[in-house]
KEKE-3310 file (N, C-alpha, C; in steps of 0.2 Angstrom, whole numbers, plus 5000, padded with zeros to 4 digits):
npx = (5153:5144:5135:5133:5146:5155:5150:5157:5172:5173:5171:5185:5197:5205:5196:5192:5201:5209:5217:5220:5233:5244:5239:5238:5246:5253:5245:5245:5248:5245:5241:5250:5262:5278:5295:5292:5291:5300:5313:5307:5311:5323:5329:5325:5333:5345:5345:5343:5353:5364:5359:5362:5376:5382:5385:5400:5402:5389:5379:5366:5358:5358:5348:5336:5340:5335:5321:5316:5315:5309:5296:5293:5291:5281:5270:5267:5264:5254:5246:5244:5238:5226:5223:5223:5212:5197:5199:5203:5211:5209:5212:5209:5204:5216:5223:5217:5218:5234:5233:5225:5234:5246:5246:5239:5249:5260:5254:5251:5265:5273:5262:5268:5282:5281:5275:5286:5297:5292:5293:5304:5311:5316:5329:5330:5320:5300:5294:5281:5283:5290:5285:5277:5281:5285:5272:5266:5275:5287:5299:5310:5316:5316:5325:5334:5337:5330:5329:5339:5344:5338:5325:5316:5314:5323:5329:5317:5325:5323:5315:5313:5313:5303:5295:5301:5294:5283:5283:5285:5274:5264:5262:5264:5252:5245:5254:5254:5243:5241:5252:5251:5238:5244:5255:5265:5269:5282:5287:5283:5291:5303:5302:5304:5316:5322:5319:5327:5339:5342:5341:5353:5361:5358:5364:5379:5380:5378:5386:5397:5399:5405:5407:5399:5388:5385:5372:5362:5363:5359:5347:5337:5319:5323:5334:5334:5324:5325:5328:5317:5310:5316:5313:5299:5299:5308:5294:5287:5293:5300:5292:5292:5279:5268:5263:5269:5282:5287:5300:5304:5316:5333:5344:5359:5364:5356:5361:5374:5369:5364:5375:5381:5373:5375:5388:5389:5383:5389:5402:5396:5397:5409:5417:5422:5426:5418:5410:5406:5399:5389:5382:5384:5381:5368:5363:5369:5363:5353:5349:5355:5348:5336:5338:5339:5328:5318:5324:5322:5309:5299:5310:5307:5308:5319:5337:5346:5335:5326:5327:5322:5309:5305:5299:5300:5309:5296:5287:5295:5296:5282:5278:5287:5286:5279:5291:5301:5298:5298:5311:5322:5319:5317:5333:5339:5331:5335:5349:5349:5345:5349:5365:5373:5370:5375:5381:5383:5379:5371:5362:5354:5346:5337:5332:5326:5316:5307:5304:5298:5287:5280:5276:5269:5257:5253:5251:5239:5229:5228:5229:5220:5206:5209:5216:5202:5192:5203:5200:5187:5191:5195)
npy = (4342:4357:4358:4370:4375:4366:4366:4378:4376:4369:4377:4384:4380:4370:4356:4353:4354:4364:4380:4390:4390:4394:4406:4413:4429:4443:4455:4456:4468:4469:4472:4487:4485:4491:4494:4483:4481:4487:4480:4469:4474:4480:4463:4459:4467:4463:4452:4455:4461:4455:4446:4453:4453:4456:4447:4442:4450:4454:4445:4434:4424:4429:4438:4430:4421:4432:4435:4424:4422:4432:4430:4419:4425:4435:4426:4417:4429:4433:4420:4421:4432:4429:4417:4426:4434:4426:4413:4404:4394:4396:4383:4383:4392:4397:4391:4395:4410:4412:4404:4412:4424:4420:4412:4418:4429:4420:4412:4419:4427:4413:4409:4421:4419:4405:4407:4416:4406:4398:4403:4408:4418:4417:4406:4391:4373:4370:4363:4349:4341:4351:4360:4356:4354:4366:4372:4367:4367:4360:4361:4364:4351:4345:4350:4348:4333:4327:4335:4337:4350:4353:4354:4366:4383:4398:4409:4403:4398:4402:4400:4389:4394:4397:4387:4382:4388:4385:4372:4371:4379:4371:4359:4369:4375:4367:4361:4372:4370:4362:4360:4370:4370:4362:4368:4384:4400:4401:4391:4383:4392:4385:4371:4374:4379:4369:4361:4367:4367:4353:4354:4363:4351:4340:4346:4350:4337:4329:4339:4333:4324:4311:4318:4329:4340:4360:4366:4358:4358:4374:4374:4364:4360:4354:4357:4369:4375:4380:4391:4399:4396:4403:4412:4412:4407:4419:4428:4420:4420:4434:4445:4458:4467:4465:4474:4477:4477:4486:4498:4516:4521:4518:4512:4509:4496:4490:4496:4489:4475:4476:4480:4468:4457:4465:4463:4450:4445:4453:4442:4430:4431:4434:4425:4411:4401:4386:4375:4380:4388:4383:4376:4383:4395:4399:4398:4405:4418:4419:4419:4430:4440:4440:4453:4462:4464:4467:4481:4484:4488:4490:4502:4512:4524:4529:4534:4524:4516:4521:4523:4511:4516:4523:4531:4526:4511:4507:4505:4496:4483:4481:4479:4467:4454:4452:4457:4448:4437:4442:4447:4441:4431:4443:4447:4435:4434:4447:4447:4434:4441:4454:4453:4463:4471:4464:4470:4476:4487:4493:4480:4481:4497:4492:4480:4484:4495:4487:4476:4485:4489:4478:4477:4485:4485:4472:4474:4484:4478:4464:4460:4469:4461:4449:4453:4458:4444:4439:4446:4442:4428:4433)
npz = (5472:5469:5455:5446:5452:5445:5431:5430:5432:5423:5409:5415:5409:5395:5389:5402:5410:5423:5420:5429:5436:5430:5428:5437:5445:5442:5434:5416:5402:5384:5374:5367:5364:5369:5359:5352:5339:5335:5336:5330:5317:5318:5318:5304:5297:5299:5292:5278:5278:5278:5269:5257:5255:5268:5274:5280:5289:5298:5303:5294:5301:5316:5315:5314:5324:5333:5329:5332:5346:5351:5344:5353:5365:5363:5358:5372:5380:5376:5376:5391:5393:5390:5396:5408:5405:5401:5406:5402:5387:5370:5362:5347:5341:5341:5335:5321:5320:5317:5305:5298:5299:5293:5282:5270:5265:5262:5252:5241:5240:5236:5224:5215:5216:5208:5198:5190:5191:5182:5172:5166:5175:5186:5196:5200:5202:5200:5207:5212:5225:5231:5231:5239:5251:5258:5260:5267:5278:5280:5274:5280:5285:5273:5265:5270:5270:5258:5248:5233:5228:5218:5218:5222:5222:5219:5231:5241:5250:5266:5269:5280:5291:5293:5296:5309:5317:5316:5319:5333:5336:5332:5343:5355:5361:5364:5374:5383:5389:5393:5404:5411:5419:5429:5433:5440:5432:5434:5438:5424:5419:5422:5418:5403:5403:5406:5395:5385:5388:5387:5372:5371:5374:5367:5353:5356:5357:5342:5336:5339:5331:5318:5302:5304:5300:5297:5295:5298:5312:5310:5304:5307:5317:5331:5333:5335:5342:5354:5354:5353:5364:5376:5373:5378:5391:5395:5395:5406:5416:5418:5413:5407:5405:5417:5426:5439:5437:5431:5427:5432:5431:5426:5434:5440:5442:5430:5420:5420:5418:5406:5399:5400:5394:5379:5379:5380:5367:5357:5361:5356:5344:5338:5342:5334:5332:5323:5331:5344:5336:5333:5345:5359:5356:5351:5362:5371:5365:5365:5379:5384:5378:5384:5395:5386:5378:5390:5396:5384:5384:5397:5397:5385:5381:5383:5381:5375:5369:5364:5347:5343:5344:5334:5319:5306:5310:5316:5307:5295:5307:5306:5292:5294:5291:5277:5272:5272:5266:5255:5251:5248:5237:5228:5228:5223:5209:5203:5204:5194:5183:5180:5182:5182:5191:5206:5215:5232:5232:5224:5223:5234:5238:5228:5231:5242:5239:5231:5240:5249:5243:5239:5252:5256:5246:5251:5263:5262:5253:5255:5267:5276:5275:5279:5292:5297:5297:5308:5318:5324:5330:5343)
capx = (5154:5137:5132:5137:5153:5155:5150:5161:5178:5174:5174:5190:5199:5204:5193:5190:5209:5212:5222:5221:5239:5248:5236:5239:5254:5254:5242:5249:5245:5246:5238:5253:5270:5286:5298:5294:5291:5309:5316:5305:5314:5331:5330:5324:5337:5351:5346:5342:5361:5367:5360:5364:5382:5387:5385:5402:5401:5383:5376:5360:5356:5357:5343:5332:5338:5331:5315:5313:5315:5302:5289:5288:5287:5274:5263:5266:5263:5246:5243:5243:5231:5220:5219:5218:5205:5195:5201:5205:5214:5203:5218:5207:5205:5225:5226:5213:5221:5240:5232:5225:5238:5255:5244:5237:5255:5264:5252:5251:5273:5273:5261:5273:5289:5280:5275:5292:5300:5288:5291:5310:5313:5317:5332:5327:5313:5295:5290:5274:5284:5294:5278:5271:5287:5285:5265:5266:5281:5291:5305:5318:5321:5316:5329:5343:5337:5326:5330:5345:5345:5336:5318:5316:5315:5328:5324:5313:5328:5321:5308:5316:5313:5295:5294:5304:5292:5276:5283:5283:5268:5257:5262:5263:5246:5241:5258:5255:5238:5242:5256:5250:5234:5248:5261:5264:5272:5290:5287:5284:5297:5310:5302:5305:5324:5324:5321:5331:5347:5342:5343:5359:5367:5357:5366:5384:5381:5379:5393:5404:5397:5410:5405:5392:5385:5382:5366:5361:5359:5357:5341:5332:5317:5324:5342:5332:5316:5326:5327:5310:5308:5320:5306:5293:5304:5305:5287:5282:5296:5303:5288:5291:5273:5265:5262:5272:5289:5289:5303:5305:5323:5338:5348:5368:5364:5352:5366:5379:5365:5362:5380:5383:5370:5378:5392:5388:5381:5398:5407:5395:5396:5414:5419:5423:5425:5411:5408:5404:5393:5382:5380:5382:5382:5362:5360:5370:5360:5345:5348:5356:5341:5333:5339:5338:5320:5316:5323:5319:5301:5302:5313:5307:5309:5329:5343:5347:5332:5321:5326:5317:5302:5307:5292:5302:5307:5288:5284:5298:5292:5273:5278:5292:5283:5280:5298:5305:5298:5298:5316:5328:5317:5320:5338:5339:5328:5339:5355:5348:5342:5352:5370:5378:5369:5373:5387:5377:5379:5367:5359:5352:5344:5334:5327:5325:5312:5303:5301:5293:5282:5277:5274:5264:5254:5250:5245:5236:5228:5227:5228:5212:5201:5211:5214:5194:5192:5206:5195:5183:5194:5200)
capy = (4349:4356:4359:4376:4374:4360:4368:4384:4375:4367:4384:4388:4373:4365:4350:4352:4355:4371:4383:4395:4390:4397:4414:4417:4433:4452:4456:4459:4472:4466:4478:4492:4483:4496:4492:4477:4481:4490:4471:4466:4478:4476:4457:4459:4471:4460:4446:4459:4466:4446:4442:4457:4452:4458:4441:4439:4455:4454:4437:4435:4419:4433:4440:4425:4421:4436:4434:4419:4423:4439:4427:4416:4429:4438:4424:4416:4434:4434:4418:4422:4436:4426:4413:4428:4438:4421:4407:4399:4396:4393:4383:4379:4401:4401:4389:4398:4415:4409:4402:4417:4429:4418:4408:4421:4432:4414:4409:4424:4426:4407:4411:4425:4414:4400:4410:4418:4400:4395:4408:4409:4424:4414:4402:4384:4373:4371:4353:4349:4339:4357:4367:4354:4355:4374:4375:4360:4370:4353:4365:4363:4345:4345:4353:4344:4324:4324:4340:4336:4355:4356:4353:4371:4390:4400:4413:4404:4394:4407:4396:4387:4396:4399:4378:4380:4387:4381:4365:4371:4380:4365:4358:4374:4379:4360:4358:4377:4372:4355:4361:4376:4368:4361:4374:4392:4402:4399:4380:4381:4391:4380:4367:4376:4379:4360:4358:4372:4364:4347:4356:4361:4347:4337:4351:4347:4330:4330:4344:4329:4317:4312:4321:4334:4346:4364:4366:4351:4361:4378:4372:4359:4361:4350:4358:4377:4377:4382:4402:4401:4394:4406:4420:4410:4407:4427:4428:4417:4425:4441:4448:4467:4469:4466:4480:4478:4477:4493:4502:4521:4524:4513:4512:4505:4489:4489:4498:4485:4470:4479:4480:4461:4456:4467:4459:4443:4445:4451:4439:4425:4435:4436:4417:4410:4391:4380:4370:4382:4392:4377:4374:4386:4403:4401:4398:4413:4424:4419:4422:4437:4444:4443:4458:4468:4467:4469:4486:4490:4489:4496:4511:4512:4531:4530:4536:4518:4511:4525:4523:4505:4518:4527:4530:4519:4507:4505:4502:4491:4480:4478:4473:4462:4446:4452:4460:4443:4431:4443:4451:4435:4432:4448:4445:4430:4437:4452:4442:4432:4445:4459:4451:4468:4475:4459:4473:4477:4494:4492:4475:4484:4498:4491:4474:4490:4498:4481:4473:4490:4492:4473:4476:4488:4483:4468:4476:4489:4475:4458:4459:4470:4457:4444:4455:4456:4438:4435:4448:4436:4424:4434)
capz = (5470:5463:5446:5443:5451:5441:5426:5431:5432:5415:5407:5414:5407:5390:5391:5408:5415:5425:5418:5434:5441:5426:5425:5445:5445:5439:5424:5408:5397:5380:5368:5366:5368:5367:5357:5349:5330:5332:5336:5322:5311:5319:5314:5297:5293:5301:5289:5274:5276:5276:5260:5250:5255:5271:5280:5284:5296:5299:5301:5295:5308:5324:5316:5314:5333:5337:5329:5337:5353:5351:5343:5359:5373:5363:5358:5378:5383:5373:5379:5398:5395:5387:5401:5413:5404:5400:5412:5396:5382:5366:5354:5341:5338:5342:5326:5317:5319:5313:5297:5294:5300:5290:5277:5264:5261:5259:5246:5238:5238:5234:5217:5212:5216:5204:5192:5189:5189:5176:5165:5168:5175:5193:5198:5203:5200:5202:5208:5217:5230:5233:5234:5247:5260:5259:5260:5275:5282:5280:5271:5284:5286:5265:5262:5275:5271:5255:5242:5230:5228:5212:5219:5225:5217:5219:5236:5246:5256:5270:5273:5283:5300:5297:5297:5313:5319:5316:5322:5338:5339:5333:5349:5359:5365:5370:5379:5389:5394:5400:5410:5414:5423:5435:5436:5443:5430:5437:5437:5418:5415:5423:5413:5398:5404:5408:5388:5381:5390:5382:5365:5370:5377:5357:5348:5356:5354:5335:5334:5339:5325:5310:5297:5304:5293:5302:5288:5304:5320:5311:5300:5311:5322:5337:5337:5336:5346:5360:5353:5353:5371:5378:5374:5382:5397:5397:5396:5414:5423:5420:5409:5407:5403:5422:5427:5444:5435:5426:5427:5430:5430:5425:5442:5439:5440:5425:5416:5421:5418:5399:5395:5401:5387:5374:5379:5378:5361:5354:5358:5353:5337:5337:5342:5325:5332:5321:5336:5345:5333:5333:5348:5363:5353:5351:5367:5374:5361:5371:5386:5383:5374:5388:5400:5382:5378:5395:5396:5379:5385:5401:5397:5378:5380:5387:5375:5373:5366:5359:5340:5341:5343:5326:5314:5303:5311:5317:5298:5294:5312:5304:5287:5291:5288:5269:5266:5274:5262:5246:5247:5245:5229:5224:5227:5215:5203:5202:5202:5188:5177:5180:5189:5183:5197:5212:5221:5237:5233:5218:5225:5242:5237:5222:5234:5247:5232:5229:5247:5252:5237:5239:5258:5254:5242:5253:5268:5258:5248:5256:5276:5279:5273:5283:5298:5300:5300:5312:5325:5328:5337:5348)
cpx = (5147:5138:5135:5144:5157:5159:5158:5169:5178:5177:5181:5196:5200:5202:5193:5195:5208:5216:5224:5230:5244:5245:5237:5246:5248:5249:5244:5245:5248:5245:5243:5259:5276:5289:5300:5293:5298:5313:5315:5309:5322:5333:5328:5328:5343:5351:5345:5347:5366:5366:5361:5374:5386:5386:5390:5405:5395:5379:5371:5356:5356:5349:5337:5331:5334:5323:5312:5312:5308:5294:5286:5286:5282:5268:5263:5263:5253:5243:5240:5240:5225:5217:5218:5213:5198:5196:5201:5209:5211:5210:5215:5204:5213:5226:5224:5218:5228:5241:5232:5230:5245:5250:5244:5242:5258:5262:5253:5260:5274:5269:5266:5280:5288:5279:5282:5296:5300:5289:5300:5314:5317:5322:5329:5322:5306:5293:5284:5278:5288:5288:5277:5275:5283:5276:5264:5270:5285:5299:5312:5322:5320:5323:5338:5342:5332:5329:5336:5347:5343:5328:5312:5317:5320:5326:5319:5319:5325:5317:5309:5316:5305:5292:5296:5296:5283:5276:5283:5276:5261:5257:5261:5258:5244:5246:5258:5249:5236:5246:5255:5244:5238:5253:5261:5268:5278:5290:5287:5288:5302:5309:5303:5315:5326:5327:5327:5340:5349:5342:5350:5363:5364:5364:5375:5385:5382:5384:5398:5406:5402:5406:5399:5393:5383:5375:5361:5356:5356:5349:5334:5329:5320:5331:5341:5327:5319:5329:5322:5308:5312:5314:5301:5296:5304:5298:5284:5286:5299:5298:5287:5282:5268:5269:5268:5280:5292:5294:5305:5312:5328:5344:5357:5367:5361:5356:5371:5374:5364:5370:5383:5381:5372:5385:5393:5386:5387:5401:5405:5395:5403:5419:5418:5423:5417:5410:5404:5397:5388:5381:5378:5381:5373:5360:5362:5366:5355:5343:5351:5350:5336:5331:5339:5333:5318:5316:5322:5312:5299:5305:5313:5310:5317:5334:5345:5346:5326:5320:5325:5309:5300:5300:5295:5304:5301:5285:5288:5297:5287:5274:5284:5293:5285:5286:5301:5304:5298:5307:5321:5327:5318:5327:5340:5335:5330:5349:5355:5347:5347:5358:5375:5376:5368:5378:5381:5374:5371:5360:5353:5346:5338:5329:5323:5316:5305:5301:5296:5288:5277:5275:5270:5255:5251:5246:5239:5227:5222:5224:5222:5208:5202:5212:5207:5192:5197:5202:5192:5184:5198:5197)
cpy = (4351:4359:4364:4377:4371:4363:4374:4383:4371:4371:4387:4385:4373:4359:4348:4353:4362:4374:4390:4395:4396:4404:4416:4422:4440:4450:4461:4462:4470:4471:4481:4488:4488:4493:4488:4479:4484:4485:4468:4470:4477:4468:4456:4460:4469:4454:4447:4460:4459:4445:4446:4457:4455:4454:4440:4447:4454:4448:4438:4428:4424:4437:4435:4423:4427:4437:4428:4421:4430:4434:4424:4420:4431:4434:4419:4422:4435:4429:4418:4428:4433:4423:4420:4432:4432:4416:4404:4400:4392:4390:4382:4388:4401:4398:4395:4406:4415:4407:4410:4423:4426:4416:4412:4425:4426:4412:4412:4425:4421:4408:4413:4420:4409:4402:4412:4413:4398:4397:4412:4414:4422:4408:4396:4382:4373:4365:4354:4346:4346:4360:4364:4355:4361:4376:4371:4362:4362:4357:4364:4357:4343:4346:4349:4336:4324:4330:4339:4341:4356:4352:4361:4379:4395:4406:4410:4398:4396:4404:4393:4388:4398:4389:4376:4384:4388:4375:4366:4376:4375:4362:4362:4376:4373:4358:4365:4376:4367:4355:4368:4376:4366:4364:4382:4396:4402:4391:4381:4384:4388:4374:4367:4377:4373:4359:4362:4369:4358:4348:4358:4357:4341:4343:4347:4339:4329:4334:4338:4323:4319:4315:4326:4339:4353:4366:4362:4356:4369:4378:4369:4360:4360:4354:4367:4380:4382:4390:4405:4402:4399:4413:4419:4410:4414:4430:4426:4419:4428:4444:4456:4470:4469:4471:4484:4477:4483:4496:4510:4525:4519:4512:4508:4498:4487:4492:4492:4480:4472:4478:4474:4458:4458:4463:4452:4441:4447:4445:4432:4427:4432:4429:4416:4403:4388:4376:4373:4386:4388:4374:4378:4392:4403:4402:4404:4418:4425:4420:4427:4442:4446:4451:4465:4472:4469:4477:4490:4492:4492:4503:4512:4521:4533:4530:4527:4514:4514:4524:4516:4508:4523:4526:4524:4512:4502:4500:4497:4485:4477:4475:4470:4456:4448:4452:4452:4438:4435:4444:4446:4432:4438:4447:4441:4432:4442:4448:4437:4436:4449:4457:4457:4472:4470:4465:4477:4483:4495:4486:4481:4488:4496:4485:4481:4492:4492:4479:4479:4490:4486:4472:4480:4489:4476:4470:4480:4485:4468:4455:4463:4466:4452:4447:4455:4450:4437:4439:4444:4429:4428:4435)
cpz = (5466:5456:5444:5444:5446:5433:5426:5429:5426:5411:5407:5411:5398:5392:5396:5411:5417:5422:5423:5436:5436:5423:5431:5442:5442:5431:5421:5405:5389:5374:5365:5367:5365:5362:5351:5339:5329:5332:5331:5317:5311:5317:5307:5294:5294:5294:5281:5272:5277:5271:5256:5249:5260:5277:5284:5287:5300:5298:5301:5300:5313:5321:5315:5321:5337:5337:5331:5343:5353:5350:5349:5365:5370:5361:5365:5380:5380:5374:5384:5398:5391:5390:5407:5412:5403:5405:5407:5391:5375:5359:5348:5338:5340:5334:5320:5318:5316:5308:5297:5294:5293:5282:5270:5261:5257:5252:5242:5235:5234:5224:5213:5210:5208:5196:5189:5187:5182:5169:5164:5169:5184:5191:5199:5200:5204:5203:5212:5224:5235:5237:5241:5253:5261:5261:5267:5279:5285:5275:5274:5284:5278:5263:5265:5270:5264:5247:5238:5226:5221:5212:5222:5220:5224:5226:5241:5251:5262:5274:5279:5291:5299:5299:5304:5316:5321:5317:5329:5340:5338:5339:5354:5364:5368:5376:5387:5391:5397:5405:5415:5418:5430:5437:5437:5433:5428:5436:5430:5416:5417:5420:5407:5398:5403:5400:5384:5384:5388:5376:5365:5370:5369:5353:5348:5356:5345:5332:5334:5336:5320:5305:5298:5300:5297:5300:5296:5310:5316:5306:5305:5316:5329:5338:5337:5339:5351:5360:5353:5361:5375:5380:5376:5389:5401:5398:5402:5416:5424:5414:5411:5407:5411:5424:5436:5444:5432:5428:5426:5427:5431:5430:5436:5438:5435:5422:5415:5416:5409:5396:5395:5395:5382:5374:5377:5371:5356:5354:5357:5345:5335:5337:5335:5325:5330:5327:5339:5345:5333:5338:5354:5360:5353:5360:5372:5372:5365:5374:5387:5381:5377:5394:5394:5380:5385:5399:5392:5379:5391:5400:5391:5376:5381:5380:5372:5367:5364:5354:5340:5340:5339:5322:5308:5303:5313:5311:5295:5298:5310:5299:5288:5288:5281:5267:5268:5269:5255:5246:5247:5240:5225:5221:5220:5213:5201:5201:5193:5182:5175:5184:5186:5190:5204:5218:5226:5238:5229:5221:5232:5240:5232:5226:5238:5243:5233:5235:5250:5250:5239:5248:5260:5253:5246:5259:5267:5255:5252:5264:5279:5278:5278:5292:5303:5301:5307:5319:5326:5330:5340:5354)
residu = (UNK:UNK:UNK:UNK:UNK:UNK:UNK:UNK:UNK:UNK:UNK:UNK:UNK:UNK:UNK:UNK:UNK:UNK:UNK:UNK:UNK:UNK:UNK:UNK:UNK:UNK:UNK:UNK:UNK:UNK:UNK:UNK:UNK:UNK:UNK:UNK:UNK:UNK:UNK:UNK:UNK:UNK:UNK:UNK:UNK:UNK:UNK:UNK:UNK:UNK:UNK:UNK:UNK:UNK:UNK:UNK:UNK:UNK:UNK:UNK:UNK:UNK:UNK:UNK:UNK:UNK:UNK:UNK:UNK:UNK:UNK:UNK:UNK:UNK:UNK:UNK:UNK:UNK:UNK:UNK:UNK:UNK:UNK:UNK:UNK:UNK:UNK:UNK:UNK:UNK:UNK:UNK:UNK:UNK:UNK:UNK:UNK:UNK:UNK:UNK:UNK:UNK:UNK:UNK:UNK:UNK:UNK:UNK:UNK:UNK:UNK:UNK:UNK:UNK:UNK:UNK:UNK:UNK:UNK:UNK:UNK:UNK:UNK:UNK:UNK:UNK:UNK:UNK:UNK:UNK:UNK:UNK:UNK:UNK:UNK:UNK:UNK:UNK:UNK:UNK:UNK:UNK:UNK:UNK:UNK:UNK:UNK:UNK:UNK:UNK:UNK:UNK:UNK:UNK:UNK:UNK:UNK:UNK:UNK:UNK:UNK:UNK:UNK:UNK:UNK:UNK:UNK:UNK:UNK:UNK:UNK:UNK:UNK:UNK:UNK:UNK:UNK:UNK:UNK:UNK:UNK:UNK:UNK:UNK:UNK:UNK:UNK:UNK:UNK:UNK:UNK:UNK:UNK:UNK:UNK:UNK:UNK:UNK:UNK:UNK:UNK:UNK:UNK:UNK:UNK:UNK:UNK:UNK:UNK:UNK:UNK:UNK:UNK:UNK:UNK:UNK:UNK:UNK:UNK:UNK:UNK:UNK:UNK:UNK:UNK:UNK:UNK:UNK:UNK:UNK:UNK:UNK:UNK:UNK:UNK:UNK:UNK:UNK:UNK:UNK:UNK:UNK:UNK:UNK:UNK:UNK:UNK:UNK:UNK:UNK:UNK:UNK:UNK:UNK:UNK:UNK:UNK:UNK:UNK:UNK:UNK:UNK:UNK:UNK:UNK:UNK:UNK:UNK:UNK:UNK:UNK:UNK:UNK:UNK:UNK:UNK:UNK:UNK:UNK:UNK:UNK:UNK:UNK:UNK:UNK:UNK:UNK:UNK:UNK:UNK:UNK:UNK:UNK:UNK:UNK:UNK:UNK:UNK:UNK:UNK:UNK:UNK:UNK:UNK:UNK:UNK:UNK:UNK:UNK:UNK:UNK:UNK:UNK:UNK:UNK:UNK:UNK:UNK:UNK:UNK:UNK:UNK:UNK:UNK:UNK:UNK:UNK:UNK:UNK:UNK:UNK:UNK:UNK:UNK:UNK:UNK:UNK:UNK:UNK:UNK:UNK:UNK:UNK:UNK:UNK:UNK:UNK:UNK:UNK:UNK:UNK:UNK:UNK:UNK:UNK:UNK:UNK:UNK:UNK:UNK:UNK:UNK:UNK:UNK:UNK:UNK:UNK:UNK:UNK:UNK:UNK:UNK:UNK:UNK:UNK:UNK:UNK:UNK)
# end
């Protein structure tokens, strides 16, 4: 191999490893993905309704599962598009973008939270070890194994889900690069399916242990990462962003698949058996989200899915991260200082106003600067 060819091959990979195998296939178009902001909005609304007092009817955990799936799908699609465009995945830039996207709003929110605790307006405790667990994305395992329930501010329990995501994305770019150098998209998807099956088996094992606690499987990365991986599988094996797969009109089998997916989601919600809910439920939800996402993207103007692209849901979706971070804090703040307003009828509108105002402020004041910084690493 001559020197020019060798240099070219090195530029196409990570540390000399080619990523052309996983890049092969239809070109992906990821600049504007229909319905994704709508799905983000649905996920945060489900979580919100669960937290303000409707959890017995609308389980907030489904919203987190949807967001996990969406995150895996979107990140994998962006990775594939980057590899197709440049021939390589820049892992360093990936981490820079993640840091600049997540950390500024998280730091701001935690500063507000710890200030409120310090002046006695928010319950819980402000401790250095609790703060470290939250800043370094260890809050899920910290809560499970190390926190006696007295070292974290109220309203910050939701940070467990950010920990799950970040644990996954610390390893995922490197794993994607190594396996992507050797596997096609479908082969890599098959590897991830096997991992998902392994995670299901691990949950089944834990559920069968004496003294099992549902918190163990709900909060831990090792028992929830398959919710993200199903989104990765979807991006690799059945990605609607491939132009060859765009559907112009839904046929009977398409409607049947959507109906089956809705039925599977309803089944997973209605079955109340504790062992099922902490094992197979997450797997069923992950698989059933694939056709729902597929058709909502390829048929975004269809009557079944056009609501996902309504202006209100689009705004909520774009603001979902800051809303997610602040809404539970707002709930805890109101319940502590104005317990008379704990009814969902009063609590809901108040939290909506606080969360919307906070998100608008973050998007107007904080995000523009860091958005410009992120653009340097694309």
